N, C-alpha and C positions, 0 to 999 in steps of 0.2 A: 743761273744760266741753264737753259733746258737743252739736254742732249739726248741722242738716241743710242741705245745699246742693245746687244744681243745676249740673252741669258739662257742658261740650261733650264728648259721647262720640264723635262722628264728624261728618264734613262731608258735606253732600248733593251737593257738586260745584256748579260755577257754573251748570250747566244742569239741576240736579236739584231735585226738590220735597222740602222738609224733611219729616221724619217724626218721631214721638215718640222713636224709637230714636236719633236724633241727640243726645239729651240723656240724662243719667243722674243719678238722685238718690242721694246718698251721705251717710254720717255721718262727721264728722271732729271732732277735738278742737282747741279753741282755748284759749289761756291763760286761767286764772281771774283773773289780775291784769293790769292795764293799766299802761302807762308814761306818763311825763309828756307832756302834749300829746295823749294819746289819749282816746277815749271808747268805751265798750261800748254798742252800740245793738241794739234789737230791731226787726226789720223789721215794718212795718205794711202797706205797699202797694208793689207793683212795677208798672212800666209796661212792657208788652210791645208793641213797635211795629214797623211794617213795615220801617223802616230797618235793623233788626237782621239782616235776611236777609243783607245783605252782610258782616256780622260773622261769619257762619258760614263764609265763604270764607277761604282762606289769605291773600288780599290784598283789602282793602276797596275799593281804587282811590280812597280818599279820605284825605287827610293828617290830617284831624281825627277820623277814626274808626279805632280800633284793632281788629284782628281778634281774635276769641276764640281762645284756644289750647286744643288738645285736652287733656282731663282737668283743665282749670282752670275755676274758677267763672265763670259768665256774669255780666254786670253791665249796668246801665242805669239809667234814672231810678227813684228810690225814695224812700220816706218812712219814717221810723222814730222811735222814742222813745229818749232817752238813759237808760240804766239805771245807768251808772257813768261818772264823768268825772274826768279829771286835766287838763282844759283850762280855761284861765282864764275863757273866755267862755261855757262851756256847763255846765249843772248837770243833775242827775238830774231827769227829768220833762220836759225840753225836747224839742220836736219839731224834727226836722232833715231835710234833704233833700240829695241829691247826684245828679248826672247819671251817676255811676259807682258806683251802689250795688250791692254784690254780692248775687247771688240765694241768700241763705242766711238762716236763721231769726234768727241773731244774728251780729254782727261787731264786731271791734275796728278802729276807723278813726282816722285823723288828724283831730282836731277842726278844724284849720285849713282842711280841704277841705270842710267841711259848712256849709250855710246854715241858720241858725235860722229857724223858721217861727212865724208868729203865727196860731193857729187861729181867732181872731176875724175875720180877713179873709175866711174862707170859712165862717163860721157853724159851725165845728167839723167840716166835711166835708174832712178832710185829703187825701183822694184828689184833690180839685180842684186841688191844687198840681201834680199830674201831668197835668192836663187843661186846663180853662178858665183856671185861674190859673197855668199853667205854660208850657212851651215850645210845646205845641201851640196853646194859646190865643194866644200871642204871634205865632206863625206865621200863624194865620188873620187876626189883626188887622192885622199889617203887610202881609200879602199884599193884603188888601182896600183898606186906606187908601193904601198906597204904590204899588200896581201895578194895582188894579182900575179906576181912573179912573171911579169912579161919580160921576155928576152928579145931584144931587137935582132932581127935576122933569123929568128928561129921558126918563122912561118907559122905562128900560132893563130888559132881561130878563137874568137871571143863571141859569146852569146849574152845578150842583155834582156832580161824579162822586165816588164813594166818600162819598156825602153823609151816611151814618149813622156815619161814623168820627169820631174826636175832632176833627180839623181841619175836615173837611167840614161837620159839623153846626154848628159854630161859625161857619164862613165864611158859610153861608147866612143865619144869623141876623144876622150883622154886615152882610151885603149889604143886607138890609131896612132896618136901622138907618141905613146910609149913604145910602140913597135909591133902591135898586132897586125898581121897581114890581112886579116879578114874579120869584120865585125858584123854580126847579124842581130837585129833587134826583134823583139816580140811585143806586139801591141794589140789593141782591141778594135781598131777601125781601119778601113782602107786609107782614110785621110791621114791618120797618124803614121801609118806605114809609109805613105808617099812622102811625108815631111821628113821622116827619118832618113830616107835615101836621098831626096833632092836637096835638103837643107842642112841636115846634121852629119852628112858624110858616111852614113852606114852603107855597107856594101849590099845589103838585102834586108828585108823585113817580112815578118810572118804575122798575118792576122789570125790570132788563135781562135777566132770565132768562125773561121772558114776552113774546113778540111782538117786533116790530121796534123797536129803539130809535129809528131814524131816523124811522119813521112816527109814533111817539108824540111825538117832539120837534116834528115839524111840527104836530101837533094842539095840543100844550100851549104851544108858542112860535110862534104864527102870525106874529109880527113879527120873527122871527129871534132870534139870541142876541148880546148885547152884551158880556157878561162870562162867562168860563168858568173856574171854579176846578177845576183838573184834579188829581185824586189817583191816577188809574188808568192813563191812557194806552191804547194798543192800539186795538181796534176801536171801543170806546165813544167815545174821543176823536176818532177819525176821523169818526164820525157827528155829533158835536157841531160840530167845526170846519167840516164841510161846510155847516152851517146858520148859521154866524156872519156877522154883518153887516160892512159896510165899516168899517174903522178900529176894530174891536172888539179885545178884550184877553183873553189867556190868562194866568192865574196858574198856573205850572207847579209845583205843590206836591209831587207824587209821581207815580210810574209803577208802581204796585203790580203791575199785570198783567205787567210785564216783569222783575220782580226775580229770577225763576228762570231768566233767560237771560243768557248771557255776551255783553254788547254795551255800546257806549258809552252814556254818560248825558249828555243825554237821548237816547233811542233815535231813530233817523231816522224821519221821517214817510214814508208811502207817497207816491210821486211825484205822484199826482193830488191828494192832500190838501195836500202841500207847495205845489203850484201855486195852490190855492185860498188858502192863507195868504199867499202873495206877492201875488197879484192883488188881494186885498181889504185888504192892508196890516194884517194881524192881528198884533199884537205878542204876544210870548211872553216872560214874565219869571219869575224865581224869586222867591218871597216874601221870602227873606233872602239877602243877597249870599254867594256861594260861589265862590271862585276856581277850584276844580276844574271846576265846572259852567260858569262864565263863559267858560272857554277852550275849551268844546266846543259851539260854536254850530252850529245847523243852518241851511242856506241859507234865507233868507226870514224867519228869526226875528230880532227886534230886541230886544237885551238892554240 
């Protein structure tokens, strides 16, 4: 059986920017027959996520993430349909998912490593299992409920960077549901900002590519910031932290702006911003426990 797949063609380097040429599409042959315990699946959806940038390096610096190997197929979260099965609990027509789904049109996989899905849980929208009903949704939910310290009725203001992404868009909506009185998103286009307000329920949104983020935050968050769901780090986070209130909280979900740089995680704050965090007792926590991150504290952060 001839299938198409995407392999890692070259590495951008720890300080390089990924380009299309880092990947290669190729045709290969896989067996027509499967063995006991295996299933043949057809790929329906793949999730391409920011964390994958570190998998393009020779070393991910994370025990739980395997680096992609040159000339081998890339993998990540995926959803597909079973077309043939010799596994006792999976039959033809079942929908399945895996966090290590190969980037190829069809694959022969170990059925015991797949999770069977119920399409009725998402009204038939199977891609939701890679978003709101998947790991990104769980990350947003746990981050807000366990680390956001939202108090209903306390008139708290929440800011979300990378707000149009899978985690950020959900975190903002969850923030409102948990009790935040005002939620402001930060994104990179006017279209994204419009969607955040008109469809996602955000109270306001900032296009960071237009004007001063700090000045817009002062206008849109006159009472300061109590909860910050951070997906991007860098200058945007510096601007937000500078306007956070005493005893406020940062949910450190990601640092996308720093992923093309060779530095420790989380990246160190600028000295002036770090001093603000310490003086105002601003806590900084990851949404899900991570031993690698837990052991790389920055001064002033309370994990």
